[in-house]
N, C-alpha and C positions, 0 to 999 in steps of 0.2 A: 525760299524753298529748301527742303531738306536735300542733302547731298545724296548722290547715288554712287555706287561702286565705280561706274564708268567715269563720272564727273571727277571723283577723287584722282583717278589715274590721269585724266587729260587736262585738268585745270591748269591755267597759266599762272604766272607770278601774281602774288597778291593774297588777300584774305578772303576766304570763302566760308560763309556761315551755314551751319546745319540746324540752327535753332537753339534757343534757350542758352545762348552764350558759348556754344561749341563751335570752334572755327578750325579750318584747315589753312595753315600758312604755307605758301609756296614761294621759295626764294628764286631769284633769277637763274640760279644754278640748276633749278628743278628739284631741289631737296624739299621734302614735305614733312610737316610736323603738326601735331594736334595741340590746341590750347583751349582751355576753358576760361572765359572771362566772367568774373563775378564780383560782388561787392560784399564787404564785411565791415560793419560799423561805419558805413558811408565811404569806405576806402575801396577803390577799384584794384583788383588783383588779377594776374594772369597765371594760371596753373598749367604747366606743361604736362601733357599726357603721354608723350612719346612720339617717335618718328614713324612715318609710313615708309615702307610697307610692313615693318615689324609690328606696328600697331594698326590693325585694320579699322575700317569704319565702324564695324560692330563692336570691336574692343574699345574704341574711343568713346562710343556712346555709353558702354557699360561703365567705364571709368568716370565719365562725366556724371552719370547717374549716382554713383557712389559718392562723388564729391558734393553733389547737391544735397544728398542725405545728411552729410556732415554739416553743411551750411545751415540746413533746417534745424539741426540740433545746436546751432550757435557755436560751431567749431570751425576753425579756419583750416581748410585742407592743406594749405602750404605750410602752416606752422606744424600741423600733424605730420606732414611728410618730412620736415626737417628733423623732428624729434625721432622719427623712425630711421633716419639715416645712420648708418654705422659710424660710431665715434671711436677714436683712440682713447686709451685710458687717460692720457694727458688732457685731451679735449673735455672729457667728462669731468675730470677733477677741477679744471679751471672754471667750468660752468657751475659746478657745485659751490666752489668758493665764492663766486660772484653772487649766487643765489642766497648764500648765508650771510654775506657781508652786512646787509642792512640790519640784521638781527644781532650781530655781535656788538657788545657794549665797548669792547676794547679793539681798536683798529689793528693792534698787533697780532690778533688771532689770524687774520688773513695772511699776514706776512709770515707767520710761523708755519701755517699750513703749507704755503707755497715753498718756503725754504726747505722744510723737511722732505716734502715730496720730490722737489727738484734735486736734492742731494742724494736720497736713498732709493727712490722708487722710479722716477722718470727714466733714469739711465737703464733700468732693467725692463720695465714694461710700459714706459710712456708711449711708445709708438705702436703697441699692440692694440688690436680692437678690444675695447672694453668687454665685449661679449665673449671673448676667447680667453680671458685671464683665468687661470686655474690655480689649484693649490700649490703646485710646484713653482709657479711664477711668484706667488706671494712669499713662499719660503725662501726663494732665491733672493728676494729683496731684503728680507728680514734677517737671514742668517748672519751676514757680516757684522751686524750691530747688536744682535740679540744678547750676547754675553758681554760685549764691550761697553754698550750704552743701553742698558736694559730699560731705563725710563723713557729715553727717546724712542727706542724700538717699540715699546708698548703703545706710545702715541701714534707712531707711524702705522702700526697694525690697525688701530682704530680708524685712522683716516683712510686707509685702503678699503676697509670694510664699508665706510660711509660712502665712498665713491662708487663702489660696486652696488650698494643698495640704491643709490641715486639712479644708476643705469637701469636697474631692474624696474624702478618706479617709472622711468621713461618708456619702458617697453622694449628697450634695445638689448636686454639681457634676461636670461631665464635661468632657473635653477637655484640651488642653495648658494650662499655666499661663501667662497673659499677662504675668506679672511676672518670668518667668525671664530671666536675663541672657544666658547663652551661647546663641548661635544665634537670638536674638530681639531683646531690647532693645539688645544691643550693636551692632545694625545701625541703631538709631533714635536712640540717645543717645551723646554722647561718653563715653569711658572716664572714670570718676571720678578715676583717677590722673593724667589729663591735664588735669583741670579745677582751676583754682586759685580759691579763695574770694576774692571781691572784698573788699579791705580798705580801709576808709575811715580816713585818718589825720587826726585832729582838727587843724584849722589855726587860726592866728591871723587874725582879720579884717584885711585889708590896711590899713584905716584906722588900726590901732593899731601898725603896724610901726615907725614912727619913735620913738614912746615906748618900745616894747620894746627897740629897738636902743640907745637912750640908756641904759637901765637895764643892758643887757648889757655895754655898753662900760665900765661901772664895775667889772666883775668881772675879776680877774686869773686867770692860769693858762692852760695850753695848751688845755684843753678849751673854755674860754670863747672863746678866740681862734679856735679851729677852728670853733666854732658860728657865730660872726660871719662867717667866711669862707664857710662852707657856705651861709648865708642869702644873702650878697651875690652868690654865683656860681650860686645855684639848683641846686647840685650835690647828689648823694646823699651821705649821711654816709660810706659806705664809700669813695667816690671821694676824699673829703677825707682820711680817716684813712690811706689808702694812698699819698697824694701824695708824690712824691719830688722832690728838687731837680733831678734829671736831666730831669724833665718840664716844667720851668719855663724859659722864655726871657724873661729880664727886659728885654732890649733890645727885643724885639718885643712884649713884654707879652702873652705867650700861654702858657697852661697846656695842654699836649697830653696827654690821657689815652689810653694805649694801648688797643687793642681788647680785650685780655685782661682789662682791669679794668672794662670797660663792660658794662652789662646787655644791651645790644643786640649786643654783640660787634663793635662798629665804633668806630674811633678817633674821639675827640671833642675838638675844640679849644674852649677856654674863653678869652674875652677878659678880660684883667686891666686894672684901672685903678688909680688912686692909692690908693683905699680898700682894695682887696683886696691890693695889693702891700705896703702898710704892715702888714697882718696876717700876712704870711709870717714876719716877725721875722728876727733875725740867724741866720745859718747856723753851727752848731757845727762845729768842725773834724772832718772825717771823717764827718759825719752824712749819711745818705742820705735819711731821712724829713724832711719839712717840719714835721709836727706829731707829733714823737715823744714817747713817754711820759716824764714827768718822773721817775717812780720807776724806770723800766726803760729807760735810754737805749738807742737802737737798735731799740726796739719801738714798734709802733703804739699809740696810745691805744685803750682798749677801746671796744667798740660801745655801751657804756652811759655812757661818760664825758660826752658832750654831753647825754644825757637827764638825767644827774645835775645838770648845771648848771640845766636847766629846773626840776627839782624844788626845788633850793635857792632858785630865784627865786619859788617858789610857783606855778609854771606846770604843774601836773600834768595839766591838761586839754588840753594840746597836745603834739604830737610833733615831733621833728626833721624827719622826712619831710614833715610837714604844711606846712612853710615853702615847699615847692615848690608846694603848692596856693595858699598866700598870694600867691606871685609870679605864678602863673597867673591868679588872680582879678584881681589888680591890673592886669596887662598886658592882659587881655582886656576888663576893664570900664572902665578909665580912660585907656587909650592908644590910639593909632591904628596901632600896629604890626600887620602882617598876622599871621594865625593861624600860618602856616607858619614865620614868624620866631620866634614865641613857642615853638612846639613844638620847633624846632631848638635853642633855648636850653636846653630841658629834656632834650635828647637823646632825644626820643620818636621812635620809628619811625613812618613813614607807612603806615597800614594799607591805604589805597586804592592798588592796584597801578598804576593809570593815573597818579595824582598822583605816586607814587613814581618813576615812569619819567622824569618831567620834573624832579624835584628833584635835579639833579646837583650843585648847589652847597650848601655848608653855611651859606650866607647870613651869612658871618662878619662882614663890615663892618656889616651891619644889626644883627646881634646885639650888636656892640660898642656901638652907639648905644642899644640897648635896655638893656644892663646898666649903662651910664653913667646912664641915666634912673632905673633902679632904685636905684642907689647914692645918687643925689641925693634920692630920696624917703625912703630909710631914714635919712638924716642930717638931713633937714629936719623937726625934731621938731614945730614948730608949724605948718609949712606943708605937710606931707606930703599931707594930704587934698585940698589945693587945687591940687597940681601935676598937670598933664595933659601927658604926653609924646606928641608926635606923630611917628610914624615914617614914613619915606618908602618 
């Protein structure tokens, strides 16, 4: 028989049916709750509809009717209820990964998804309800890596977007996706293709430069000579490798690198001294390059040739480009040369527009004094760390 309001109030411990699978369960403690018992694909299931008196008899019947409607449409009310349950971003992400796993040809994809989300996203928004993740939360996760690791950051953004789309498909999230790029984040973050990852080139401590140069001077070959010249001039390796005799004025002791060969696209003059001129070596008849390949006359030495010298010296932990940092650290920490002179020696552009407007000179004479001091330090094996050059 169907239950009555009075029966619901007075029923003793046990199960009391209202018909069509709706039951009132009464515990020995007197607590009462509603359950709908049904079958889906031959499997019996019990769907909780709430506790009495918060859920009245009439409300229980309405909820049971809605559940039966879903069952008639071949939907499982419990599965539907679980999908509608609020999820954290992490829960939704892990569910998505599992759902995609069978379709991924490479098992590493799941590991990569999990690793990047665990490293960069879960600490920020992992415990937030996925329905509440907003643009500010996405940017908070992306900003620390957007310029440092642009490729990784771009993948992370795409994965955040996929998780939020998944939540929307489940019906537990509404509205636009705050991780979408086109028409949204592209207005708030620089394009990944325009961002370069910051690379740190391992450098030799400047206090060791004299000993290093003494060891390097014992090595023969064009690559070793080019490496010594690169260090003494604080040049980039490509500038040295492409150096031509036409760029060198021995009388004025100046090496002029044309704008087309400079990173900043601006002509750069490098002061030469006795130490650097000695490293140019004799000019072969008809040769255009100063440091041409020994095995391929007329060709530049390869971009790995100077690195190979470092490896043969057992110096795998430093790079050719790192010697520019060695020079910068030495000049900034141990000399009195102004910062703008040091930066000009490295052919660094001035980022501050106001400062750049006043920097009309390339400070060549002061840079010559700086490079002479650097040459003195690199050749003073025992005294290098005690020399302090004072610039005017």
